[in-house]
ZALUM-988643 format. One line per 2 residues: number of its first residue (from 1); their letters; for each residue x, y, z of N, C-alpha, C. Coordinates in Angstrom, 3 decimals, always signed. Each point is the difference from the previous one (the first is absolute). Layout:
N
NUM	A	X Y Z X Y Z X Y Z ~ ...
//
This chain:
168
1	MK	+0.810 -1.194 +0.000 -0.810 +1.194 +0.000 +0.863 +1.273 +0.000 ~ +1.174 -0.087 +0.669 +0.898 +1.150 +0.074 +0.460 +0.407 -1.404
3	YY	+0.261 -0.987 -0.851 +0.435 +0.296 -1.367 -1.061 +0.822 -0.740 ~ -1.255 -0.389 +0.095 -1.084 +0.685 -0.711 -0.189 +1.431 +0.522
5	HN	+0.145 +0.167 +1.289 -0.085 +1.334 +0.596 +1.128 +0.885 -0.536 ~ +1.205 -0.549 -0.006 +1.171 +0.717 -0.518 -0.175 +0.345 -1.472
7	LL	-0.477 -0.946 -0.781 -0.215 +0.218 -1.438 -1.025 +1.111 -0.229 ~ -1.072 -0.016 +0.758 -1.041 +1.028 -0.144 +0.564 +1.399 +0.294
9	IR	+0.762 +0.107 +1.073 +0.604 +1.295 +0.343 +0.952 +0.453 -1.102 ~ +0.829 -0.914 -0.502 +0.942 +0.353 -1.070 -0.738 +0.464 -1.252
11	IL	-1.079 -0.675 -0.343 -0.768 +0.378 -1.195 -0.666 +1.359 +0.202 ~ -0.569 +0.215 +1.161 -0.645 +1.285 +0.270 +1.004 +1.162 -0.054
13	LC	+1.203 -0.221 +0.494 +1.033 +1.041 -0.044 +0.438 +0.326 -1.429 ~ -0.239 -0.917 -0.917 +0.334 +0.249 -1.408 -0.897 +1.074 -0.612
15	FI	-1.129 +0.259 +0.635 -0.947 +0.970 -0.549 +0.232 +1.433 +0.491 ~ +1.127 +0.212 +0.682 +0.355 +1.380 +0.362 +0.187 +0.746 -1.311
17	PL	-0.610 +1.172 -0.142 +0.083 +0.711 -1.289 +1.421 +0.474 -0.329 ~ +0.304 -0.021 -1.267 +1.294 +0.472 -0.507 +0.247 +1.446 +0.430
19	SI	-1.048 +0.772 +0.125 +0.141 +1.417 +0.375 +0.693 +0.180 +1.349 ~ -0.114 -0.977 +0.888 +0.677 +0.070 +1.308 +1.515 +0.037 -0.207
21	FY	+0.487 -0.793 -0.946 +1.442 -0.038 -0.261 +0.477 +1.338 -0.566 ~ -0.804 +0.603 -0.852 +0.361 +1.323 -0.521 -0.070 +1.052 +1.100
23	FI	-0.972 -0.110 +0.876 -0.139 +0.943 +1.116 +1.243 -0.036 +0.895 ~ +0.503 -1.200 +0.255 +1.171 -0.160 +0.873 +1.292 +0.384 -0.722
25	FT	+0.180 -0.509 -1.215 +1.293 +0.128 -0.653 +0.181 +1.267 -0.838 ~ -1.069 +0.726 -0.303 +0.163 +1.245 -0.757 +0.825 +1.024 +0.779
27	PL	-0.384 +0.349 +1.236 +0.835 +0.971 +0.710 +1.400 -0.523 +0.302 ~ +0.116 -1.290 +0.321 +1.320 -0.569 +0.277 +0.915 +0.124 -1.217
29	TI	-0.555 -0.258 -1.172 +0.795 +0.072 -1.225 +0.346 +1.443 -0.352 ~ -0.980 +0.867 +0.027 +0.237 +1.401 -0.383 +1.013 +0.651 +0.937
31	YG	-0.184 -0.151 +1.299 +0.932 +0.626 +0.937 +1.363 -0.682 -0.012 ~ +0.020 -1.305 -0.250 +1.283 -0.704 -0.132 +0.807 +0.544 -1.168
33	IY	-0.648 +0.183 -1.132 +0.671 +0.560 -1.182 +0.426 +1.442 +0.264 ~ -0.874 +0.760 +0.622 +0.320 +1.388 +0.335 +1.287 +0.068 +0.825
35	LL	+0.103 -0.851 +1.023 +1.195 -0.011 +0.848 +1.244 -0.428 -0.781 ~ -0.144 -0.974 -0.883 +1.146 -0.444 -0.808 +0.499 +1.096 -0.936
37	LL	-0.894 +0.898 -0.379 +0.348 +1.046 -0.970 +0.267 +1.365 +0.643 ~ +0.169 +0.053 +1.302 +0.170 +1.286 +0.685 +1.149 +0.841 -0.565
39	TY	+1.062 -0.640 -0.456 +1.131 +0.769 -0.537 -0.367 +0.730 -1.300 ~ -1.085 -0.406 -0.635 -0.471 +0.653 -1.228 -0.997 +1.132 +0.296
41	KP	-0.238 +0.267 +1.278 -0.940 +1.039 +0.442 -1.393 -0.157 -0.619 ~ -0.617 -1.156 +0.221 -1.337 -0.221 -0.562 -1.062 +0.803 +0.745
43	VL	-1.086 +0.257 -0.702 -1.180 +0.612 +0.609 -1.124 -1.020 -0.158 ~ -0.639 -0.312 +1.098 -1.054 -1.011 -0.003 -1.337 +0.678 +0.251
45	LG	-0.927 -0.183 -0.942 -1.366 +0.501 +0.143 -0.951 -1.154 -0.324 ~ -0.551 -0.599 +1.037 -0.906 -1.135 -0.193 +0.730 -1.172 -0.618
47	IN	-0.435 -0.390 -1.202 +0.644 -1.121 -0.692 +0.969 +0.495 -1.080 ~ +0.292 +1.288 +0.016 +0.907 +0.598 -0.986 +1.322 +0.359 +0.662
49	LF	+1.073 -0.409 -0.649 +1.339 +0.315 +0.465 +0.667 +0.858 -1.070 ~ +0.439 +1.184 +0.388 +0.612 +0.929 -0.946 +1.501 +0.097 +0.275
51	ID	+0.787 -0.208 -1.048 +1.448 +0.191 +0.072 +0.402 +0.733 -1.272 ~ +0.553 +1.189 +0.181 +0.371 +0.855 -1.135 -1.213 +0.159 -0.917
53	QY	+0.162 -0.320 -1.293 -1.108 +0.167 -0.946 -0.879 -1.260 -0.113 ~ +0.324 -1.021 +0.786 -0.720 -1.272 -0.098 -1.102 -0.106 +1.051
55	TF	-1.095 -0.629 -0.421 -1.085 -0.344 +0.912 -0.187 -1.510 -0.056 ~ +0.100 -0.632 +1.138 -0.217 -1.442 +0.093 -1.296 -0.220 +0.763
57	VF	-0.924 -0.707 -0.643 -1.306 -0.260 +0.605 -0.024 -1.452 +0.454 ~ -0.325 -0.204 +1.261 -0.056 -1.349 +0.551 -1.383 -0.601 -0.258
59	VK	-0.118 -0.737 -1.083 -1.237 -0.696 -0.327 +0.016 -1.354 +0.716 ~ -1.098 -0.728 -0.083 -0.095 -1.280 +0.707 +1.127 -0.968 -0.377
61	AC	+0.396 -0.007 -1.259 +1.062 -0.910 -0.429 +1.309 +0.289 +0.730 ~ +0.239 +1.247 +0.371 +1.224 +0.370 +0.734 +0.010 -0.610 +1.399
63	IA	-1.157 -0.239 +0.541 -0.129 -0.493 +1.369 +0.156 -1.523 +0.050 ~ -0.340 -0.682 -1.081 +0.103 -1.462 -0.109 -0.925 -0.725 +0.975
65	GS	-1.170 +0.556 +0.246 -0.963 -0.613 +0.912 -0.372 -1.415 -0.382 ~ -0.068 -0.271 -1.291 -0.360 -1.359 -0.443 +1.092 -1.010 +0.335
67	AY	+1.249 +0.437 +0.081 +1.085 -0.912 +0.390 -0.156 -0.407 +1.467 ~ -0.319 +0.975 +0.863 -0.238 -0.308 +1.415 -1.212 -0.922 +0.143
69	YL	-1.024 +0.286 -0.785 -1.231 -0.794 +0.066 +0.249 -1.439 -0.460 ~ +0.791 -0.158 -1.053 +0.328 -1.348 -0.477 +0.742 -0.777 +1.078
71	LW	+0.977 +0.623 +0.626 +0.740 -0.667 +1.068 -0.936 -0.351 +1.160 ~ -0.900 +0.906 +0.346 -0.993 -0.224 +1.046 -0.830 -1.253 -0.316
73	LL	-0.494 -0.076 -1.227 -0.817 -1.153 -0.407 +0.803 -1.294 +0.027 ~ +1.215 +0.038 -0.515 +0.831 -1.211 +0.004 +0.239 -0.486 +1.424
75	AL	+0.300 +0.924 +0.903 +0.259 -0.384 +1.390 -1.255 -0.549 +0.679 ~ -1.153 +0.585 -0.292 -1.236 -0.469 +0.628 -0.511 -1.308 -0.596
77	LT	+0.244 -0.199 -1.263 -0.535 -1.186 -0.676 +0.973 -1.175 -0.006 ~ +0.976 +0.065 +0.888 +0.955 -1.098 +0.135 -0.283 -0.725 +1.306
79	KD	-0.211 -1.282 -0.107 -0.374 -0.865 +1.130 +1.213 -0.264 +0.906 ~ -0.288 -0.335 +1.233 +0.999 -0.467 +0.968 +1.093 +1.005 +0.332
81	IK	-0.372 +1.243 +0.164 +0.946 +0.999 +0.486 -0.529 +0.485 +1.346 ~ +0.843 -0.065 +1.019 -0.413 +0.477 +1.323 -0.218 +1.509 -0.059
83	LM	-0.871 +0.483 +0.881 -0.386 +1.408 -0.009 +1.214 +0.935 +0.068 ~ +0.902 -0.216 +0.946 +1.157 +0.893 +0.131 +0.909 -0.075 -1.226
85	TR	+0.148 -1.170 -0.565 +0.803 -0.149 -1.213 -0.662 +0.744 -1.153 ~ -1.317 -0.109 -0.100 -0.742 +0.689 -1.057 +0.167 +1.526 +0.136
87	IK	-0.098 +0.489 +1.231 +0.171 +1.440 +0.246 +1.413 +0.437 -0.370 ~ +0.997 -0.768 +0.419 +1.394 +0.320 -0.331 +0.222 -0.008 -1.512
89	MI	-0.581 -0.994 -0.669 +0.123 -0.082 -1.465 -0.591 +1.231 -0.674 ~ -1.185 +0.367 +0.431 -0.680 +1.151 -0.608 +0.801 +1.277 +0.248
91	LA	+0.449 +0.201 +1.226 +0.773 +1.206 +0.313 +1.324 +0.036 -0.756 ~ +0.679 -1.136 -0.067 +1.268 -0.069 -0.746 -0.252 +0.239 -1.489
93	GF	-1.036 -0.615 -0.530 -0.329 +0.171 -1.414 -0.381 +1.429 -0.331 ~ -0.823 +0.615 +0.855 -0.375 +1.401 -0.211 +1.234 +0.896 +0.052
95	SL	+0.898 -0.285 +0.932 +1.229 +0.799 +0.112 +0.845 -0.119 -1.260 ~ +0.149 -1.209 -0.504 +0.792 -0.205 -1.220 -0.642 +0.687 -1.209
97	IY	-1.312 -0.090 -0.099 -0.690 +0.663 -1.111 +0.121 +1.520 +0.148 ~ -0.140 +0.493 +1.219 +0.105 +1.442 +0.249 +1.392 +0.520 -0.392
99	IG	+1.025 -0.671 +0.468 +1.373 +0.417 -0.316 +0.251 -0.091 -1.505 ~ -0.419 -1.094 -0.611 +0.156 -0.149 -1.450 -0.743 +1.068 -0.776
101	NL	-1.191 +0.329 +0.451 -0.793 +1.019 -0.678 +0.612 +1.382 +0.169 ~ +0.475 +0.307 +1.221 +0.672 +1.285 +0.207 +1.213 +0.130 -0.917
103	LR	+0.786 -1.058 -0.082 +1.178 +0.031 -0.877 -0.400 +0.200 -1.454 ~ -1.060 -0.685 -0.407 -0.484 +0.120 -1.382 -0.390 +1.435 -0.316
105	VF	-0.840 +0.598 +0.848 -0.469 +1.365 -0.241 +1.161 +0.987 +0.094 ~ +0.861 -0.169 +0.994 +1.153 +0.877 +0.182 +0.912 -0.028 -1.228
107	IL	+0.317 -1.185 -0.485 +0.873 -0.128 -1.178 -0.660 +0.611 -1.233 ~ -1.291 -0.223 -0.159 -0.699 +0.588 -1.151 +0.020 +1.527 +0.050
109	IL	-0.189 +0.555 +1.176 +0.056 +1.458 +0.123 +1.411 +0.512 -0.291 ~ +1.002 -0.710 +0.499 +1.384 +0.404 -0.290 +0.301 -0.053 -1.500
111	IA	-0.541 -0.997 -0.677 +0.180 -0.091 -1.455 -0.627 +1.213 -0.675 ~ -1.202 +0.357 +0.413 -0.669 +1.166 -0.599 +0.794 +1.280 +0.266
113	LN	+0.520 +0.147 +1.203 +0.726 +1.216 +0.360 +1.375 +0.092 -0.662 ~ +0.663 -1.129 -0.146 +1.383 +0.013 -0.486 +0.163 -0.323 -1.481
115	YN	-1.021 -0.570 -0.607 +0.089 -0.329 -1.419 -1.095 +0.744 -0.736 ~ -1.102 -0.683 -0.265 -1.135 +0.698 -0.606 -1.255 -0.854 +0.114
117	IA	-1.100 +0.574 -0.379 -1.290 -0.682 +0.118 -0.084 -1.222 -0.904 ~ +0.644 +0.042 -1.152 -0.030 -1.163 -0.902 +0.609 -1.216 +0.698
119	WF	+1.134 +0.184 +0.673 +0.616 -1.109 +0.747 -0.893 -0.434 +1.155 ~ -0.597 +0.970 +0.669 -0.920 -0.299 +1.090 -1.122 -0.906 -0.497
121	DL	-0.636 +0.386 -1.123 -1.109 -0.793 -0.553 +0.441 -1.401 -0.388 ~ +1.157 -0.114 -0.632 +0.506 -1.307 -0.434 +0.270 -0.910 +1.197
123	VH	+0.746 +0.507 +0.971 +0.335 -0.803 +1.184 -1.263 -0.296 +0.809 ~ -0.881 +0.984 +0.118 -1.235 -0.178 +0.764 -0.841 -1.138 -0.574
125	MF	-0.173 -0.033 -1.289 -0.812 -1.058 -0.634 +0.636 -1.371 +0.193 ~ +1.314 -0.081 -0.137 +0.693 -1.284 +0.193 -0.144 -0.468 +1.451
127	VW	+0.264 +0.898 +0.925 -0.089 -0.353 +1.420 -1.429 -0.378 +0.359 ~ -0.956 +0.801 -0.457 -1.394 -0.244 +0.353 -0.502 -1.319 -0.578
129	NF	+0.326 -0.286 -1.251 -0.549 -1.182 -0.667 +0.727 -1.295 +0.340 ~ +1.244 +0.076 +0.428 +0.759 -1.234 +0.176 +0.584 -0.142 +1.404
131	II	+0.787 +0.935 +0.392 +0.768 -0.124 +1.235 -0.899 -0.120 +1.232 ~ -1.052 +0.792 +0.079 -0.846 +0.004 +1.202 -0.655 -1.366 +0.218
133	SV	-0.538 -0.591 -1.046 -0.635 -1.321 +0.138 +1.008 -1.045 +0.455 ~ +1.167 +0.032 -0.587 +1.054 -0.949 +0.373 +0.436 +0.245 +1.445
135	YV	+0.107 +1.264 +0.383 +0.420 +0.339 +1.364 -0.990 -0.539 +1.033 ~ -1.286 +0.196 -0.225 -1.012 -0.501 +0.942 +0.061 -1.528 +0.071
137	AF	+0.196 -0.644 -1.134 +0.140 -1.464 -0.002 +1.215 -0.431 +0.818 ~ +1.118 +0.701 -0.166 +1.199 -0.334 +0.768 -0.190 +0.265 +1.493
139	VW	-0.737 +1.040 +0.349 -0.293 +0.263 +1.416 -0.777 -1.183 +0.571 ~ -1.011 -0.481 -0.731 -0.788 -1.134 +0.485 +0.867 -1.249 +0.116
141	IF	+0.813 -0.272 -0.994 +0.891 -1.176 +0.040 +0.958 +0.107 +1.185 ~ +0.552 +1.182 +0.223 +0.890 +0.207 +1.144 -0.737 -0.292 +1.309
143	LV	-1.204 +0.533 +0.153 -0.766 -0.198 +1.238 -0.325 -1.470 +0.232 ~ -0.410 -0.683 -1.046 -0.323 -1.429 +0.107 +1.248 -0.779 +0.416
145	SH	+1.129 +0.334 -0.587 +1.254 -0.679 +0.329 +0.452 +0.341 +1.421 ~ -0.014 +1.273 +0.332 +0.474 +0.457 +1.307 -0.838 -0.567 +1.147
147	YK	-1.312 -0.021 -0.179 -0.891 -0.490 +1.050 -0.338 -1.486 -0.147 ~ +0.656 -0.653 -0.945 -0.140 -1.456 -0.213 -1.463 -0.426 -0.144
149	ID	-0.678 +0.628 -0.951 -1.410 -0.292 -0.267 -0.079 -1.096 -1.058 ~ -0.758 -1.037 +0.307 -0.145 -1.128 -0.930 -1.316 +0.033 -0.770
151	SI	-0.930 +0.807 +0.435 -1.318 +0.041 -0.629 +0.011 +0.869 -1.247 ~ -0.943 -0.282 -0.878 -0.193 +0.773 -1.224 -1.293 +0.798 +0.165
153	PI	+0.045 +1.323 -0.236 -1.221 +0.797 +0.176 -1.184 -0.618 -0.746 ~ -1.124 -0.020 +0.634 -1.290 -0.504 -0.472 +0.039 -1.519 -0.214
155	FS	+0.957 -0.498 -0.737 +0.070 -1.414 -0.347 +0.030 -0.895 +1.239 ~ +0.820 +0.342 +0.989 +0.123 -0.838 +1.201 -1.313 -0.058 +0.779
157	DL	-0.705 +1.120 +0.069 -1.315 -0.006 +0.660 -1.001 -0.853 -0.780 ~ -0.023 +0.162 -1.317 -0.927 -0.789 -0.823 +0.298 -1.494 +0.113
159	KY	+1.258 -0.343 +0.018 +0.404 -1.404 +0.141 -0.469 -0.554 +1.353 ~ +0.184 +0.783 +1.058 -0.440 -0.414 +1.334 -1.519 -0.170 +0.046
161	LY	-0.726 +0.959 -0.549 -1.472 -0.074 -0.015 -0.485 -1.201 -0.794 ~ +0.637 -0.237 -1.144 -0.371 -1.145 -0.822 +0.203 -1.305 +0.753
163	KS	+1.123 -0.152 +0.672 +0.293 -1.219 +0.766 -0.979 -0.156 +1.157 ~ -0.376 +1.101 +0.663 -0.933 -0.131 +1.129 -1.400 -0.335 -0.487
165	IK	-0.391 +0.476 -1.169 -1.308 -0.345 -0.573 +0.006 -1.458 -0.438 ~ +1.088 -0.419 -0.582 +0.135 -1.375 -0.499 -0.076 -1.008 +1.155
167	KH	+0.491 +0.368 +1.193 -0.053 -0.871 +1.170 -1.435 -0.283 +0.420 ~ -0.843 +0.999 -0.138 -1.384 -0.125 +0.467 -0.806 -0.533 -1.123
//
């Protein structure tokens, strides 16, 4: 019975809206970037960062809320993880995504400031379309390896449910 209770709680937590992740990580990302760029004398107004003649607007893609949400879902939908281990995994994963995202945005802004917008657009599209997805996958693989997780998200629960139904 404990397994079913745990599964229900994990599934219900999956329905936390994506907007919560943007609510939490938008200010963290914007102010983190602002602090990294202090030597450039940035001016921050809402989601707009002004440096010299450039205006950088922090849209949702800059925040990477969907990356945090994906990690959240993977951690919740993986069977046989103790509560404290799950919390540690989520916090470690969020930290890695946050640091990676800050570096991504910081480097892109430096490219725009030191080279030109054409280079910014080229690097931005490559990073956005390829590197970010691979990075989130590597974060998950690292967490699974580090915390010695043997279960497969969703599949392990379905396999367990199937076996328990088959018994009856």
